[in-house]
Phi, psi and omega in degrees: 000316179296320179298317180296320180295321179296317178298315179300317180298316180295321178296320179293321185276346186306313180300324181288321178296314180295322179296320179293321181293328184248023188281339183273099182291348184272355192296334182260005184269135184282149179116143177226131177262131179242132175280131179244198189296121183305148175302131184283339184274190179293138172303142186198170171230173172056032174279182176233158182211156171209163182235135174230112184062234179261021179243131173258144182237131179241130186218147176063201183117187184223127183262009181100344179234323183216155173280153188237159178224008183285155181237135180229142180249132177249126179269110183293328182281321183262349177059055173211162183250147175224131177283137180243185183297131179294148175295123188283353179281190180298134174300144189200166169233167174057034171276180175233158180213157176204172180239136172219128175051044174079012177233151179261149181227140182225138177199173182061198181114188186220133182255012182101341178227326189238145168277129191257155178219008176289160191216135190227147176247135176245127178255110182291337180292315180264352184056047182228148174257144176226130179286138180248181178300136180303147171303130188280343176284184179291152171302142188198167169225169181067026177282184177225147186214159175198157174247132178223125180063232182260015182226158173244157186224137176226136177198181180059199181104198186217128177232028193104345175221147174287144190234159175218007179289157180221146178225146179251138179249131177252106182298330183298326181248001183050052185220158180242153169218143178282138177245179179299135179294151174300146179284179174069221190279145162297157181195152167234157180069027179284172181234146179225159171204164182231129176229122178053047177063021171243130182264145180235138179229132182207173176065193186102180180224157181212113177054045176082359178248148178271128189282134181246002176275153192223132188226151171236151182237123177259109184292338181292321178251359176067030185240144170265141177232131178280135177256184179296144177301155179260029175221170180281081183244357182254171176272358181272172184276338192300332185254012184300327183258007182297129173220060192259330187301141181185173172236155179058032171282180182221148182221155173209168185240133173228124175052043174079008175237149181259149178234129181244135181208171176057199185096196182209150173204076188092319173218167181289153188242153171228355180291150184231149184224143179250134182248130178255108184294334181289333180248350184057044180232155181245147177231134176288128179236184188304137178298145170307130191271346173284183176300136176307141188199171176226171176057044177270181169229167180223158171233149174201133174256012181094343178241339180224147181224140185226151173231135182211163182057203183110184183213158170220114188059238180261003183267135180242155193241156175227016177273160178223138186232139176249136177267127168259102195286345187252007181257158166257144182282114180298334181294344183275355185245000000 
């Protein structure tokens, strides 16, 4: 009798046991995330970041109560943080930043009342900020930016209307010029990355919808080119499993491939995707191992990539994680 009861119990429990053993959909995905030295400053979201050499810089953001203007430097080789000179302009969140010729640049954003268009240069050698010519487009937040060659670029965002215009900044002359607008959808909260002096822009939202068109910009010929959508929109098999669309995601580049993670699309995300520019295809890789979040920032020197800060609901973070893209996580087995 006892034997029969045991068999019956095991048969009833078998689906739950098997489900528990195979519940981790991430177990076969390559990549391992390692937590490194926590950010020394206030936990925050909606900060901005840029990278110069092996140093990552995090500036501004929102801690849930106030906008911030402090600047912090992360040493990728030594794994420690150092506070630097605060940005002297208005404290803000949702600004954009980029690097050109060894200097960092920050502009646009939101101060709680106003859409901003002032623009600042940071020199890491002197640890000083210098105000530059104002961004010529409308004041905005949630824009997207990148540096290519000797120029920086800012576009898209939100100023009460969703936007798709783009402008190029020339540090040598401290001047701006309008360039061709990105094709496809207007968007705010988009993500960008640069590989081999070609810039890529994807994701974001427009009027409550998540944008699925994907574009690259070649600064040499000044042209935008549309790439394959980042959703299952074709009749081919390659995009059947795509679940890439989101807003406020973050990207970085390692060894000529881009990695996209975090963000939100109805709920916060932790899934990560790898982009191969030679084939214009995406591969699902290991999930971000910290708490799922949005409005993060990233650093990358081309060989290492990091994600830090961000938010989930009303909670804000100060942890930082590095992706080792070629490892499997032993904890998953």
